[in-house]
C-alpha positions, -999 to 999 in steps of 0.1 A, spaced: 0 0 0 13 34 -9 5 64 13 3 99 -1 24 126 15 -6 143 32 -16 110 47 19 104 59 18 137 76 -15 128 92 0 95 105 31 113 118 10 140 135 -12 113 151 19 94 163 34 125 177 2 135 195 0 100 211 36 101 221 32 136 237 0 124 254 18 94 269 47 116 280 23 140 296 5 112 313 38 99 327 48 134 338 14 137 356 20 106 377 26 113 414 58 100 430 55 66 446 68 66 482 83 32 489 95 19 523 126 -3 521 144 -25 546 181 -30 544 193 -49 513 159 -58 500 136 -42 474 157 -11 464 189 -31 459 170 -58 440 154 -33 416 187 -15 409 208 -46 402 181 -63 381 177 -32 359 141 -27 370 149 7 385 155 21 350 130 38 328 104 42 356 79 67 343 74 82 378 96 91 407 103 65 434 109 81 467 127 56 490 126 56 528 148 33 548 137 13 578 157 -10 602 129 -35 606 93 -42 597 78 -27 628 86 9 621 79 3 584 44 -8 594 40 23 615 50 45 585 24 27 564 -3 33 590 6 70 592 4 73 554 41 85 554 48 60 527 26 43 500 39 8 499 64 -14 517 75 -50 521 71 -69 554 66 -104 566 32 -118 573 34 -116 611 45 -79 612 17 -72 588 -8 -86 613 4 -60 638 2 -32 612 -34 -42 605 -42 -45 642 -31 -8 646 -61 1 625 -46 14 593 -63 11 559 -38 -13 544 -40 -40 517 -16 -67 505 -11 -61 468 16 -87 461 32 -117 478 66 -133 473 74 -167 487 109 -175 498 119 -212 497 152 -228 505 175 -213 531 170 -202 567 153 -169 558 140 -170 594 156 -188 623 162 -190 661 199 -189 666 221 -195 697 258 -187 704 282 -213 690 291 -226 725 256 -226 739 245 -256 758 210 -252 742 206 -279 716 168 -283 713 139 -259 715 129 -276 748 162 -263 762 149 -228 758 126 -232 789 135 -205 814 158 -187 789 159 -152 774 150 -148 737 157 -115 720 136 -104 690 115 -75 676 81 -72 691 55 -83 665 83 -92 641 84 -124 620 111 -135 644 87 -131 673 61 -152 656 87 -179 648 97 -181 684 60 -185 694 56 -213 668 89 -230 678 80 -230 715 46 -245 707 62 -272 686 81 -283 717 51 -281 741 62 -248 756 44 -215 758 56 -179 758 52 -180 796 81 -205 797 107 -180 784 115 -143 788 113 -122 757 136 -91 753 123 -68 725 151 -49 707 160 -38 672 182 -61 651 214 -42 656 209 -42 694 198 -79 693 231 -91 679 251 -73 706 232 -88 734 234 -123 718 272 -119 713 278 -106 749 257 -134 765 230 -111 779 204 -133 761 204 -170 752 188 -169 718 178 -146 690 147 -151 668 155 -132 636 155 -132 598 178 -126 568 202 -108 564 207 -110 601 206 -148 602 234 -148 577 253 -120 596 253 -137 629 260 -173 617 289 -162 595 305 -135 617 297 -148 652 294 -185 642 260 -187 659 242 -219 654 207 -223 639 186 -239 666 154 -240 645 146 -228 610 114 -212 600 112 -231 568 88 -257 582 71 -235 608 62 -203 588 48 -195 554 79 -175 545 58 -150 526 70 -114 519 40 -91 516 40 -59 496 13 -38 514 -1 -5 502 -22 21 518 -58 25 508 -51 61 497 -23 49 474 -45 23 459 -71 49 452 -48 76 439 -17 58 425 -31 25 411 -11 28 379 22 33 398 14 4 421 6 -20 393 38 -10 376 59 -12 407 47 -47 418 53 -60 382 88 -47 384 93 -65 417 80 -97 403 104 -95 374 133 -86 396 128 -116 418 126 -138 388 158 -123 376 175 -129 410 166 -166 407 187 -169 376 214 -144 385 225 -153 421 260 -140 417 250 -106 406 222 -103 432 247 -115 459 272 -89 449 247 -61 453 237 -73 487 273 -77 499 279 -40 491 252 -31 515 257 -56 544 295 -57 543 294 -95 545 318 -116 525 305 -121 489 307 -159 493 281 -158 521 256 -139 500 263 -162 470 255 -192 490 223 -177 503 212 -165 468 219 -199 452 199 -217 479 169 -195 478 140 -194 453 117 -164 453 84 -167 435 51 -148 434 21 -162 451 -16 -154 443 -36 -136 469 -62 -164 476 -83 -178 504 -56 -202 515 -31 -173 520 -58 -153 539 -67 -183 561 -30 -188 569 -27 -152 580 -58 -155 601 -41 -183 621 -13 -159 628 -36 -132 639 -55 -156 662 -22 -168 677 -13 -133 685 -47 -126 701 -43 -158 722 -9 -146 734 -24 -113 743 -4 -94 718 -35 -84 700 -63 -71 722 -92 -79 699 -102 -103 671 -88 -92 638 -104 -101 604 -74 -102 582 -95 -107 550 -100 -70 550 -62 -65 545 -59 -80 510 -68 -68 475 -73 -97 451 -77 -73 421 -39 -71 420 -38 -107 409 -47 -96 374 -17 -95 350 0 -62 353 13 -42 323 43 -20 331 37 16 323 67 18 300 50 -9 279 14 3 281 15 24 250 34 -1 228 
């Protein structure tokens, strides 16, 4: 087919108009405020290349653990952040308007664990009776400790919990102030590699090992396009990490200061895959919430089904591909 010059000009004008419209639409997108924990989402997106060509600004905020991250979500100080399922229960229990918009499952290594000093006489969970366990209140480590104690016929009344931030927790474990630390990666890797702490029990068989991306209700209402794009990038980045463990490990090593070989071992032993938001996942989190209520950590019954948005299960089209 042969186009006349006027028709060519019309096509060119239409294409330019569409291109300008797409550029204007991208320019109109509000920044997405993302909460980040050390060596997680930000490093992953950067090393995988998913931080490039983002048609909106990502404003990162750094948090030392999930608890303050959840508080920031509840205060609408950030739009979206990643945290474990147990900390998410606490965030919901605080009354915020939050929804899980994406789930990543970690399978393989000790992403969560109760660790003890290398020369500790503690060899089984039952040996923790009467001992001191340090962890973060409401953290995934806290929940792991509860589940581990129950598996040995113990309750939280049989131990003394000390609630501290991860950096403080390592210090008190190393100096012998406490007997065990219930924590998560990268801290499990840090303390086992640098202090030669022993893994007493892994969370692999006791927990779901789900990482939740949770967004505020306001962000879902006002920034749905950015959220769809962002979670799609995270999905692709984790898929990339599964096939590029050396590169992913190198990016993490720069942040944690741990030997590269340690991170390579972790990356090669861990698979990270998206999980649908379905009734089974919701039921699993309800068990977590009910456990916390039973332990008196939640003062009321919490219906966690209100904290999920299944519409994000739909296939997401990145914004930089939407006009192609």
